[in-house]
Every structure is written in C-alpha cells, then in structure tokens.
VEXKEMI-169311 format. One record per residue: residue in three letters; x, y, z of N, C-alpha, C in turn. Coordinates in steps of 0.001 Angstrom, whole numbers, padded with zeros to 6 digits, always signed. Atoms other than C-alpha are relative to their C-alpha. Layout:
residues N
ALAXYZXYZXYZ/...
end
This chain:
residues 167
MET+001157+000215-000858+052928+004094+011890+000303-001203+000888/SER-000305+001067-000953+053234+001975+014985-000979-001158-000158/GLY+000849+001191+000039+051765-001509+015336-001331+000233+000700/GLN+001240-000279-000756+049243-000245+017890-000927+000906-000812/ALA+000807-000910+000826+048053+002545+015546-000651-000769-001137/ARG+000571+000823+001082+047610+000019+012715-001138-000876+000515/LEU+001038+000843-000595+045609-002248+015007-001274+000806+000258/ILE+001162-000871-000256+043318+000630+016048-000674+000367-001315/LEU+000546-000339+001310+042895+001654+012395-000771-001183-000593/LYS+000687+001194+000495+041954-001933+011411-001292-000240+000767/LEU+001189+000181-000825+039517-002161+014324-001086+000999-000380/CYS+000969-001027+000422+037851+001123+013318-000603-000364-001355/GLY+000501+000403+001319+037581-000121+009727-000994-001136+000110/ALA+000916+001131-000193+035966-003355+010893-001335+000463+000575/VAL+001229-000530-000604+033461-001434+013020-000826+000725-001056/VAL+000710-000726+001064+032575+000827+010065-000635-000989-000975/LEU+000552+001004+000917+032122-002180+007757-001192-000731+000621/ALA+001110+000677-000680+029928-003926+010329-001218+000918+000065/ALA+001116-000952-000079+027814-000786+010772-000685+000155-001358/VAL+000564-000110+001348+027358-000439+006994-000792-001260-000341/ALA+000698+001259+000282+026392-004120+006699-001327-000069+000752/ILE+001238+000018-000795+023823-003790+009497-001004+000979-000590/TRP+000909-000991+000605+022373-000632+007949-000560-000530-001307/TYR+000410+000521+001298+022284-002268+004511-001100-001047+000159/ALA+000995+001057-000225+020363-005282+005811-001281+000571+000586/GLY+001181-000571-000660+018006-003238+008009-000786+000925-000891/ALA+000684-000944+000880+017216-000663+005340-000641-000712-001180/GLY+000612+000751+001092+016223-003413+002939+000668+000264-001331/CYS-000715-000242+001242+018832-002386+000379+000197-001335-000706/GLY-000133+001228+000752+019076-004899-002369-001355-000646-000267/GLN+001344+000504+000260+015331-005603-002190-000671+000952-000973/ARG+000709-000834+000958+013008-004316-004885-001106+000771+000681/GLY+001066-000867-000459+010921-001355-003744-000645-000431+001287/GLU+000778+000348-001188+008215-002410-001336-000241-001504+000040/SER+000105+001448+000012+008885-006102-001617-000555-000500+001326/GLY+000587+000558-001211+006702-007950+000840-001068+000872+000641/ALA+001011-000892-000586+004446-004953+001575-001393-000580-000241/ARG+001364+000527+000086+000808-005856+002207-001001+001125+000225/VAL+001097-000957-000161-002480-003955+002043-001265-000776+000354/TRP+001272+000640-000326-006017-004641+003180-000851-000184-001250/PHE+001038+000266+000991-008561-006237+000864-001250-000387+000770/TYR+001292+000275-000638-012241-006779+001611-000759-000971-000883/ASP+000796+000984+000723-014144-009895+000547-001450+000462+000056/GLN+001339-000582+000049-017477-008493-000600-001106-000993+000339/TYR+001015+000998-000330-019339-011774-000086+000065-000404+001469/LYS-000158+000383-001407-017909-012788+003279-000047+001210+000931/LYS-000009-001254-000762-017799-009135+004382+001078-000022+001084/GLN-001104+000010-000952-014409-009538+005989+001293+000443-000670/LEU-001297-000477+000469-010931-008087+005664+000999-001149-000098/TYR-001162+000896+000062-007847-010003+004582+001157+000803-000581/SER-001156-000720+000519-004337-008932+003745+000457-000652-001293/ALA-000467+000482+001295-002888-009234+000246+001269+000766-000365/PRO-001186-000730+000436+000399-008304-001430-000401+001344-000621/ARG+000296-001357+000462+000545-004602-002292-000233+000067-001505/ASP+000154-000083+001453+000788-005330-006013-001210-000788-000527/THR+001229+000671+000426-002525-007264-006071-000914+001041-000642/ILE+000822-000948+000750-004799-005605-008616-001469-000358+000209/PRO+001417+000295-000234-008455-005329-007595-000820+000155-001283/PRO+000469+000995-000955-010873-006858-008089+000790-001289-000119/ASP-000733+001250-000105-009191-010052-006967-001006-001039+000481/GLY+001105+000890-000388-011935-012659-007038-001128+000862+000528/HIS+001058-000806-000626-014501-011210-004634+000583+001162+000793/GLY-000645-000998-000837-011947-008930-003000+000327+001292-000723/VAL-000377-001322+000475-011412-005225-003482+000891+000641+001062/ARG-000895-000657-000957-008830-002948-001863-000837+000753+001029/ALA+000700-000684-001097-009939-001578+001512+000950+000993+000652/ILE-000745-000986-000773-008719+001605+003150-000556-000131+001417/VAL+000411+000326-001371-008831+000698+006848+000604+001020+000945/VAL-000460-001003-000966-008589+003205+009685-000401-000403+001416/ALA+000353+000126-001415-008666+003274+013472+000434+001304+000652/PHE-000416-001214-000689-008366+006075+015978+001403-000186+000538/ARG-001395+000009-000441-004818+006975+016942+000129-000729+001339/GLY-000214+000786-001206-003525+004518+019562-000754-001320-000004/GLU+000787+001238+000066-005988+001787+018537+000270-000788-001287/GLU-000284+000620+001291-004378+000757+015237+000222-001492+000079/ASN-000320+001423-000125-003328-002653+016554-001137-000833+000577/ASP+001153+000713-000537-006756-003588+017908-000974-000286-001141/PRO+000878+000315+001131-008676-005438+015153-001457+000401+000226/ALA+001394-000348-000291-011982-004730+016896-000279+001488-000193/LYS+000166-001452+000116-011391-000976+016583+000168+000507-001431/ARG-000212-000412+001390-010608-000928+012848-001330+000143-000728/ARG+001184-000229+000835-013154+000435+010378+000430+000134-001453/VAL-000269-000193+001424-013293+000288+006615-000462+001413-000350/ALA+000334-001371+000386-013144+003914+005468-000686-000004-001360/TYR+000627+000158+001312-013886+003011+001846+000679-001144-000738/LEU-000505+001084+000842-013327+000378-000810+000407+000567-001349/GLU-000494-000463+001294-011463+000757-004088+000157-001194-000931/THR-000211+001018+001017-011478-001268-007291+000283+000692-001315/TYR-000293-000548+001320-010609-000821-010949-000969-000579-001013/GLY+000788+000480+001126-012750-001053-014057+000851-000937-000843/GLN-000699+001033+000764-011840-003852-016476+001116+000543-000895/PRO-001105-000476+000857-009808-001713-018955+001253+000357+000805/LEU-001143-000366-000837-007576-000364-016169+000635-001248+000608/LYS-000522+001248-000583-007251-003769-014486+000848-000747-001032/GLU-000743+000716+001043-006155-005342-017785+001319+000687-000314/ALA-001233-000736+000294-003588-002582-018482+001014-000186+001133/LEU-000899+000182-001142-002139-002901-014951+000520-001432+000068/GLU-000445+001400-000004-002014-006704-015211+001044-000253-001088/ARG-001006+000149+001066-000139-006493-018549+001337+000592+000452/ALA-001232-000648-000469+002383-004082-017023+000669-000825+001097/LYS-000546+000827-001083+002804-006282-013935+000643-001268-000561/ALA-000540+001220+000600+003309-009421-016056+001309+000295-000724/ALA-001230-000363+000707+005905-007655-018197+001123+000270+000990/ARG-001013-000308-001028+007743-006351-015109+000504-001287+000652/ASN-000376+001245-000667+007710-009790-013469+000770-000949-000912/SER-000692+000886+000937+008990-011502-016639+001455+000405-000190/GLY-001365-000477+000173+012140-009403-016614+000271+000515-001399/LYS-000166-000490+001365+011574-008416-020239-000142+001522-000017/VAL+000150-001444+000177+011670-004870-021537-001490+000314-000075/VAL+001416-000383-000024+008338-003198-020806-000268+000919-001180/LYS+000317-000794+001195+006902-001940-024083-001119+000991+000285/GLU+001147-000858-000322+003739-000472-022586+000139+000447+001450/ALA-000112-000529-001368+004142+001799-019574-001348-000138+000693/PRO+001279+000077-000711+001521+001294-016869-000660+001375+000003/PRO+000668-001304+000001-001122+004016-016866+000301+000765+001287/SER-000266-000830-001176-000296+006882-014540-001329+000385+000644/ARG+001219-000419-000707-002788+008102-011941-000648+001197-000682/GLU+000535-001180+000680-003215+011235-014078-000611-000338-001364/SER+000488+000377+001328-004125+009290-017238-001532-000080-000015/GLU+001458+000093+000184-007650+009290-018625-000495-001397+000390/LEU+000380+001377-000332-007765+005487-018280-000131-000174+001504/PHE+000043+000131-001461-006976+005701-014573-001133+000844+000582/ARG+001025-000905-000565-009248+008680-013891-001415-000521-000202/THR+001362+000463+000273-012270+006977-015453-000273-001429+000466/ASN+000179+001400-000400-011686+003429-014147+000442-000295+001425/ASN-000324+000159-001415-010606+003995-010526-001299+000275+000756/LEU+001335-000078-000594-013789+003309-008550+000057-000175+001511/VAL+000045+000072-001464-014639+003792-004867-001452-000083+000464/ARG+001320+000011-000639-017568+003157-002544+000174-000228+001490/ARG+000009+000299-001435-018436+002956+001136-000304-001489+000162/ALA+000172+001443-000202-018433-000568+002580-001466-000391+000136/ASP+001404+000333-000223-022140-000384+003436-000896+000384-001181/GLU+000767-000352+001190-023206+000725-000062+000315-000976-001124/THR-000240+000894+001134-023436-001094-003377+000438+000744-001253/GLU-000313-000767+001205-022930+001709-005906+001441+000511+000023/TRP-001367-000475+000165-019404+002433-007150-000027+001374-000644/HIS-000119-001348+000551-018337+006003-007997+001404+000169-000559/VAL-001318-000335+000528-015494+007227-010191+000703+000825+001074/ALA-000715-000636-001116-012847+008298-007656+000128+001513-000171/GLY-000183-001434+000230-012356+011717-009279-001285+000798-000076/SER+001275-000724+000048-016063+012575-009336-000260+000658+001354/PRO+000301-000622-001296-017549+014816-006636-000392-001023+001070/GLU+000402+001005-000987-019196+011805-004930+001169-000903+000371/GLY-001177+000815-000281-016026+009727-005262+000960+000700+000959/ARG-000877-000760-000911-013989+012469-003598-000603+000060+001400/ARG+000659+000013-001324-016576+012637-000772+000209-001346+000695/VAL-000192+001342-000560-016331+008876-000265+001418-000130+000557/MET-001397+000176-000398-012524+009024-000083+000431+000930+001130/SER-000438-000944-001035-012383+011974+002313-000860-000022+001261/ALA+000925-000043-001143-015299+011322+004706+000655-000424+001308/TRP-000615+000525-001221-013169+009357+007218+000925+001006+000665/ARG-000955-000972-000549-010811+012303+007699-000619+000912+001058/ILE+000646-000853-001012-013399+014160+009782-000544-000802+001178/TRP+000441+000816-001134-014285+011200+012038+000868+000336+001209/ARG-000739-000244-001241-013282+011761+015660-000499-000949+001077/ALA+000366+000795-001174-013220+009582+018772-000634+000958+000999/ALA+000645-000832-001026-015150+010833+021809+000986+000962+000655/ASP-001008-000865-000623-011882+012239+023174+000739+000874-001015/GLY-000573-000879+001011-011053+014024+019896+001109-000601-000842/ARG-001060+000626+000795-008484+011553+018541-000434-000156-001449/GLU+000256+000128+001438-008189+011444+014761+000265-001419-000473/PRO-000288+001321+000555-008281+008302+012631+001311+000005-000781/VAL-001216+000193+000775-005116+006956+011031-000174-001262-000835/VAL+000083+001163+000884-004711+004485+008180+000761-001156+000645/CYS-000611+001221-000563-003946+000929+009339+000498-000890-001136/LEU-000546+000974+000942-001758-001531+007476+000005-001379+000643/PRO-000021+001352-000567-001833-005301+007874+001328-000313+000686/
end
C-alpha cells in the first residue's frame, strides 16, 4: 500500500471516529435514561405552574403533576398554555415509589420493584382532576378517564389540535 493510500485510510478513520464521538455526545449515550428531563407541576395554593425533575413524585409539597397543552404552533407561548388536568398519587403509592427511587439512587440492589402501572396499587392510587375542580378521581375510573381525555377534543378556532407541552 502506498504512502498516499495509508494517509487517506488514516484520514477516513479519523473522520469516522470524530463522527461517532459527535453522535455519542449528541445522543446522550453514557447518560442514564432521561437524565435532566423535566415535567410541569402545579402549585395548588399559588395556582401557578413550575417545572420539576421528571422523577419528582407527586404530591411534592403543594405541587402536583400537571399535563399542560397548547394548540399546535403555540407551544412556546406561555400565555397560550392550558392545564389539561392534574395528577397525583395516594400515600401508599407515593411511599412505594419513593422507596424504589431511594434504592435506585443509593446504587444498592433493589429488593422491591416499583409498582407497575398495571398493578392494583397503581390503579387505585393514581388520581386525577381538572385544575378548576377540587375532587380527585381514580385515573382508571370512568370519570378519571374523562378527565384525562377531555383535552384531546379541544380545538382552536382554525381547527388546530392541542399538543402536550414540556418545560
């Protein structure tokens, strides 16, 4: 192989390595899952939204998770965002999720798996309500399902559909 061919081969290898390094950094490889991801919470006393880490377990003080929507194209305009519904957990579910989170964060072997969304504990302690109401409903109940799906039929005057907004 000639010197020029070796030089071209080395250059191609360097370009490939650089491309892999850029992809690796941009794709977030090496980071755990959704590290740094944030979701909306709603302070029930101040009646205002704030962002919190995705792994925050509601209720968090006065805050509960908020599903926030805006019409397509208006997601970045805070004045156009609406709270579709609020979500919190009953005390037994909150405690089980907090134990699982603490075990995961400690780096120790997790002895108790977190409850799955299909578990009885989750189904009976996942609560939802509209922001302008005070009564919580079990998410899987008929009223809970209505609360969680009502925003899907909202339409702007020009027919645009709502989309979920993230902080």
